[in-house]
C-alpha positions as CSV (number, residue, x, y, z in Angstrom):
1,M,-11.9,-23.7,-18.4
2,N,-8.2,-24.2,-19.0
3,E,-5.5,-21.5,-18.6
4,L,-5.2,-20.4,-22.7
5,E,-9.0,-19.6,-22.4
6,L,-9.3,-17.9,-19.3
7,L,-6.0,-15.5,-20.3
8,G,-4.3,-16.1,-23.8
9,P,-0.9,-16.7,-25.8
10,R,2.2,-15.4,-24.2
11,A,3.9,-12.3,-25.8
12,H,7.4,-13.6,-25.6
13,G,7.7,-17.5,-26.2
14,E,7.4,-20.0,-24.8
15,P,8.5,-20.3,-21.3
16,C,11.9,-20.4,-20.7
17,G,12.2,-23.5,-17.4
18,R,10.1,-24.5,-14.5
19,A,10.0,-23.5,-11.1
20,V,8.0,-23.2,-8.0
21,L,6.2,-20.4,-6.9
22,K,5.0,-19.1,-3.0
23,A,7.1,-22.0,-1.3
24,T,6.8,-20.0,1.7
25,A,4.8,-16.8,2.5
26,E,8.2,-14.9,2.5
27,D,8.3,-15.5,-1.0
28,F,5.6,-13.6,-2.6
29,Q,5.7,-10.1,-0.7
30,V,3.5,-7.3,-1.4
31,D,4.2,-3.7,-0.1
32,E,1.0,-1.3,-1.1
33,V,3.0,2.3,-2.3
34,L,0.5,4.8,-1.1
35,D,1.7,8.8,-1.5
36,I,-0.3,10.4,0.8
37,P,0.5,12.5,3.3
38,L,-1.0,11.7,6.5
39,A,-1.7,14.5,8.9
40,G,-1.5,13.1,12.3
41,E,-4.7,14.1,13.7
42,G,-8.2,13.3,12.5
43,E,-11.0,10.8,13.7
44,H,-9.7,8.1,11.3
45,L,-6.6,6.2,12.5
46,W,-4.6,4.9,9.8
47,L,-2.4,1.5,10.6
48,W,0.7,0.3,8.5
49,V,-0.1,-4.0,9.1
50,E,1.8,-6.8,8.2
51,K,-0.2,-9.8,7.5
52,R,1.2,-13.3,6.5
53,G,-1.1,-16.6,6.0
54,L,-4.0,-13.6,6.4
55,N,-6.2,-12.2,3.7
56,T,-7.2,-8.5,3.7
57,E,-10.5,-9.0,4.6
58,E,-9.7,-11.4,7.4
59,A,-7.2,-8.7,8.9
60,A,-10.1,-6.4,8.5
61,R,-12.2,-8.2,10.9
62,R,-9.6,-8.8,13.1
63,L,-8.8,-5.6,13.7
64,A,-12.6,-4.6,14.0
65,R,-13.1,-6.8,16.9
66,A,-10.5,-5.6,18.6
67,A,-10.8,-2.3,18.7
68,G,-14.6,-3.0,19.4
69,V,-16.1,-1.0,16.2
70,P,-18.3,-2.6,13.2
71,Q,-16.5,-4.0,9.9
72,R,-18.1,-1.4,8.1
73,A,-15.8,1.5,10.1
74,I,-12.6,-0.4,8.5
75,S,-11.2,0.6,5.3
76,Y,-8.7,-0.8,2.7
77,A,-7.2,0.5,-0.5
78,G,-6.9,-3.1,-2.3
79,L,-7.2,-6.3,-1.8
80,K,-4.0,-8.4,-0.6
81,D,-2.8,-12.2,-0.9
82,R,-3.8,-14.8,1.6
83,Q,-0.2,-17.0,0.5
84,A,2.1,-14.5,0.8
85,L,3.8,-11.7,3.1
86,T,2.1,-8.3,2.8
87,R,2.0,-4.6,3.9
88,Q,-0.3,-2.2,3.6
89,W,-3.0,0.2,5.4
90,F,-6.0,0.3,6.6
91,S,-8.0,3.2,8.4
92,L,-10.8,2.8,11.4
93,H,-13.2,5.2,11.7
94,L,-13.2,6.5,15.4
95,P,-14.6,9.7,15.9
96,G,-14.2,11.0,19.3
97,K,-12.0,7.7,20.9
98,A,-9.4,7.8,21.2
99,D,-6.7,5.5,20.3
100,P,-7.9,1.7,21.5
101,D,-5.8,-1.5,22.6
102,L,-5.6,-2.8,19.3
103,A,-2.4,-6.0,21.1
104,A,-5.7,-8.6,20.7
105,A,-5.4,-8.1,16.8
106,E,-1.9,-8.8,16.6
107,G,0.3,-12.2,16.9
108,P,2.0,-14.4,14.4
109,T,0.0,-13.7,11.2
110,L,-0.6,-10.0,12.4
111,A,1.4,-6.8,13.2
112,I,1.0,-3.1,13.4
113,L,4.0,-1.8,12.0
114,K,2.7,2.3,12.1
115,A,-0.1,4.1,13.5
116,V,-1.4,7.7,11.9
117,R,-4.3,9.7,12.8
118,H,-5.5,11.4,9.1
119,K,-8.8,13.3,8.8
120,R,-10.3,11.4,6.3
121,K,-11.0,7.5,6.1
122,L,-8.9,5.1,3.6
123,Q,-10.5,4.9,-0.1
124,R,-10.8,1.9,-2.3
125,G,-8.1,2.4,-4.9
126,A,-6.1,5.5,-3.1
127,H,-2.8,3.1,-3.4
128,A,-0.8,3.7,-6.4
129,A,0.9,0.8,-7.0
130,N,2.2,-1.9,-5.3
131,G,6.2,-2.9,-4.8
132,F,6.8,-6.9,-5.3
133,T,9.7,-9.0,-4.1
134,L,8.9,-12.5,-5.5
135,R,11.5,-15.8,-5.5
136,L,10.8,-18.6,-7.6
137,T,12.5,-21.7,-6.1
138,Q,13.4,-24.8,-7.2
139,L,14.6,-23.0,-11.0
140,Q,15.1,-25.2,-13.8
141,A,15.8,-23.0,-16.6
142,D,18.2,-22.1,-19.2
143,K,19.5,-18.7,-17.1
144,E,21.1,-17.6,-20.7
145,L,17.7,-17.9,-22.3
146,L,16.2,-16.4,-18.9
147,E,18.3,-13.9,-18.8
148,A,17.4,-12.3,-22.4
149,R,13.6,-12.5,-21.1
150,L,14.1,-10.5,-18.3
151,Q,16.1,-7.7,-20.4
152,R,13.3,-8.1,-23.2
153,I,10.7,-7.6,-21.1
154,R,12.2,-4.7,-19.0
155,E,12.9,-3.6,-22.1
156,Q,9.4,-3.8,-24.0
157,G,6.8,-4.8,-20.8
158,I,4.3,-7.4,-21.1
159,P,0.6,-8.0,-22.0
160,N,-1.6,-6.6,-19.2
161,Y,-3.4,-9.9,-18.7
162,Y,-6.0,-10.2,-15.6
163,G,-4.5,-13.4,-13.5
164,L,-6.1,-16.5,-12.7
165,Q,-7.4,-15.9,-8.9
166,R,-10.0,-13.2,-11.1
167,F,-12.2,-16.3,-12.6
168,G,-11.6,-18.1,-9.6
169,H,-10.9,-22.5,-9.8
170,G,-11.2,-23.6,-13.6
171,G,-13.1,-20.7,-14.3
172,G,-15.9,-21.3,-12.0
173,N,-16.4,-17.6,-12.0
174,V,-17.0,-17.2,-15.3
175,V,-19.3,-20.3,-15.6
176,E,-21.1,-19.0,-12.5
177,A,-21.8,-15.5,-14.4
178,R,-22.6,-16.7,-17.7
179,Q,-25.6,-18.6,-15.6
180,F,-27.1,-15.7,-14.1
181,A,-26.4,-14.0,-17.3
182,E,-28.4,-16.7,-19.6
183,R,-31.3,-16.6,-16.9
184,R,-30.8,-12.5,-17.0
185,E,-30.4,-12.5,-13.1
186,L,-28.4,-11.1,-10.6
187,P,-26.9,-12.3,-7.2
188,E,-28.6,-11.0,-4.5
189,Q,-25.3,-10.9,-2.3
190,R,-23.6,-7.9,-2.8
191,N,-20.0,-9.6,-2.5
192,L,-21.2,-12.5,-4.9
193,R,-22.5,-10.0,-7.5
194,S,-19.3,-7.9,-7.4
195,R,-16.9,-11.2,-8.0
196,L,-18.9,-12.2,-10.9
197,L,-19.4,-8.9,-12.9
198,S,-15.7,-8.4,-11.8
199,A,-14.8,-12.0,-13.6
200,A,-17.4,-11.2,-16.3
201,R,-15.5,-8.1,-17.7
202,S,-12.1,-9.2,-17.0
203,Y,-12.6,-12.3,-19.4
204,L,-14.4,-10.0,-22.0
205,F,-11.1,-7.9,-21.6
206,N,-8.4,-10.4,-21.4
207,R,-9.9,-12.0,-24.7
208,A,-9.6,-8.4,-26.8
209,L,-6.0,-8.7,-25.4
210,A,-5.6,-11.9,-26.4
211,E,-6.6,-11.3,-30.1
212,R,-4.3,-8.4,-29.8
213,V,-1.3,-10.4,-28.8
214,A,-2.1,-13.1,-31.1
215,A,-2.0,-10.2,-33.8
216,G,1.3,-8.9,-32.5
217,S,-0.2,-5.4,-32.0
218,W,-0.5,-5.6,-28.3
219,N,1.7,-3.4,-27.7
220,Q,1.3,-1.3,-30.9
221,A,-0.5,1.7,-31.0
222,Q,-3.5,1.7,-34.4
223,P,-5.3,4.6,-35.7
224,G,-8.5,3.9,-34.1
225,D,-7.6,2.5,-30.6
226,L,-7.2,4.7,-27.4
227,L,-4.3,5.7,-25.5
228,A,-3.7,5.8,-22.0
229,F,-0.7,6.7,-20.0
230,T,-0.1,4.3,-17.4
231,D,-1.3,5.6,-14.7
232,S,-4.2,7.6,-15.4
233,R,-7.9,6.3,-16.3
234,S,-8.5,8.7,-19.1
235,F,-8.2,8.2,-22.5
236,F,-7.8,10.0,-26.1
237,P,-8.2,8.4,-30.0
238,A,-4.9,7.5,-32.0
239,G,-4.9,9.1,-35.6
240,E,-1.8,8.6,-37.5
241,A,0.2,10.9,-35.2
242,E,-0.5,9.6,-32.0
243,C,0.8,6.8,-33.1
244,S,4.0,7.9,-33.8
245,D,3.7,9.4,-30.0
246,P,7.4,8.9,-29.3
247,R,5.8,8.1,-25.2
248,L,4.6,5.1,-26.5
249,A,8.7,3.8,-27.3
250,I,9.7,4.6,-23.7
251,L,6.4,3.0,-22.1
252,D,4.7,5.6,-20.7
253,L,1.5,5.8,-23.3
254,H,0.2,2.4,-24.0
255,P,-3.0,1.4,-26.7
256,T,-6.0,0.3,-24.3
257,G,-8.6,-2.2,-24.3
258,P,-12.4,-2.6,-23.2
259,L,-13.7,-3.1,-19.7
260,W,-16.9,-3.8,-21.3
261,G,-20.4,-1.6,-20.2
262,A,-22.9,0.5,-21.4
263,G,-22.5,2.4,-24.5
264,A,-20.4,1.2,-28.1
265,S,-16.7,1.3,-27.4
266,P,-15.2,4.5,-28.1
267,A,-12.9,2.9,-30.5
268,A,-12.7,3.3,-33.7
269,Q,-11.4,1.4,-37.3
270,R,-10.0,-2.3,-37.0
271,S,-10.0,-1.9,-33.0
272,A,-13.2,-1.1,-32.5
273,E,-14.5,-3.8,-34.8
274,R,-12.1,-6.3,-32.9
275,E,-13.3,-5.3,-29.7
276,Q,-17.4,-5.3,-30.9
277,A,-16.6,-9.0,-32.5
278,V,-15.3,-10.4,-29.1
279,A,-18.4,-8.9,-26.9
280,D,-20.8,-10.4,-29.6
281,S,-19.0,-13.8,-29.6
282,E,-20.5,-13.5,-25.7
283,P,-24.0,-11.9,-26.0
284,A,-25.3,-13.0,-22.4
285,L,-22.4,-11.5,-21.0
286,R,-22.3,-8.2,-22.8
287,D,-26.2,-7.8,-22.3
288,W,-25.5,-9.3,-18.5
289,L,-23.2,-6.5,-18.1
290,V,-24.9,-3.4,-19.0
291,E,-27.9,-4.3,-17.5
292,A,-26.2,-4.5,-14.0
293,G,-25.2,-0.8,-14.5
294,M,-20.9,-1.2,-15.7
295,T,-20.3,1.3,-17.9
296,H,-17.5,1.5,-20.4
297,E,-13.5,1.7,-19.4
298,R,-10.6,0.6,-20.4
299,R,-7.3,-0.7,-19.4
300,I,-4.1,-0.4,-20.9
301,L,-2.8,-3.2,-22.9
302,R,0.7,-3.0,-22.1
303,L,2.0,-3.5,-18.5
304,P,5.2,-1.7,-18.0
305,I,7.6,-3.4,-15.4
306,G,8.5,-0.8,-13.0
307,G,12.3,-0.9,-11.4
308,L,12.8,-4.8,-12.2
309,T,15.8,-6.1,-11.1
310,W,16.4,-9.7,-10.3
311,H,19.6,-12.3,-8.9
312,Y,19.8,-16.0,-8.1
313,P,20.5,-16.2,-3.9
314,D,21.1,-19.7,-4.3
315,P,21.7,-21.7,-7.9
316,D,18.3,-22.3,-8.1
317,V,16.3,-19.4,-6.8
318,L,15.6,-16.7,-8.6
319,Q,14.4,-13.3,-6.8
320,L,12.9,-10.6,-8.7
321,E,11.8,-7.2,-7.3
322,F,9.6,-4.6,-9.3
323,V,6.4,-2.4,-9.0
324,L,3.3,-2.6,-11.0
325,P,0.6,0.0,-11.0
326,A,-2.9,-1.0,-8.5
327,G,-5.0,-3.3,-10.0
328,C,-1.8,-5.8,-12.2
329,F,-1.2,-9.2,-11.3
330,A,2.3,-10.3,-10.9
331,T,1.9,-13.7,-12.2
332,A,1.5,-11.8,-15.6
333,L,5.3,-11.7,-15.4
334,V,5.8,-14.9,-14.0
335,R,3.9,-16.5,-16.5
336,E,6.5,-14.7,-19.1
337,L,9.4,-16.4,-17.6
338,V,8.5,-20.0,-16.8
339,D,6.2,-22.4,-16.2
340,L,4.9,-23.6,-12.5
341,P,3.4,-26.9,-11.1
342,S,-0.5,-26.8,-11.4
343,A,-0.8,-28.8,-8.4
344,G,-1.6,-27.0,-5.7
345,Q,-0.2,-23.8,-7.4
346,T,-3.1,-21.1,-8.4
347,D,-2.5,-17.5,-9.1
348,N,-3.2,-16.0,-5.8
349,S,-1.0,-12.5,-7.2
350,C,-4.9,-10.7,-6.7
351,V,-3.3,-7.3,-5.2
352,F,-5.2,-4.3,-6.0
């Protein structure tokens, strides 16, 4: 499967040029934004960890070994990429235990920057957002066109596509999900099951979003849509009045697309017809998600780019700084700016 099949058309036109992302780990930096006041006491030890060339699960295993606890005692809010410099929170459940010596976990690829006690463990999805600093190197682009594109994106946002890493190399996760779906089976291994269900659901969402991008309505509310605020999982139906809500224009409120599961889409009119047509085009995946117990949810179609700024540290380097809600992909922004070389370049911005 190619990129266009897995994602969809760009919203802001052809790329302004070419560049390289992640020539070094420092070219892709992520800071987890966690708005939780820590108590300073309790049976959970929270750690602010910086890692380089190490994914989240590997970091968790290293912390568990150093602390002498089972891996199930380690919690984190979201997955961060291996090929990057990232800072995120972990929590260790240590009931009745003193703070362990974690020196064995540290090294060139992992540093513990802060340790604070708290009364509760860190829950998945507890973080509000992720802050990014990206450096696009070996830049070959029309800078006047690039400046205009960045201004437009800051004002209008971008399509909220799931990134390529969600689907595996060449879309392999979707292919494997289809195979299980056609047999009406689920993988026994929990991690594989979760990965394939997520890939199938994300693929159907991207297909629905691609339809709206092609129609030019991805950033416009239409009667029958379901609307949601940027940081909210709840949604409400759009009538004529809601389609004129001024919060749409300032990128606080957005139309949503389906995360497929049990139950008919609560969308109506033309929106419901489009969403159902996408689901009906993949009947095996559609039914597989329902039979697996997934419930119908929504995801915003338009992604506002919070605090977007940029500058050129060198003539052939573009540095971007911005904040995205949890679960959104930084390379969805890069894709609207430039092409990246295909060789050795994968969408590793799987940041949740």
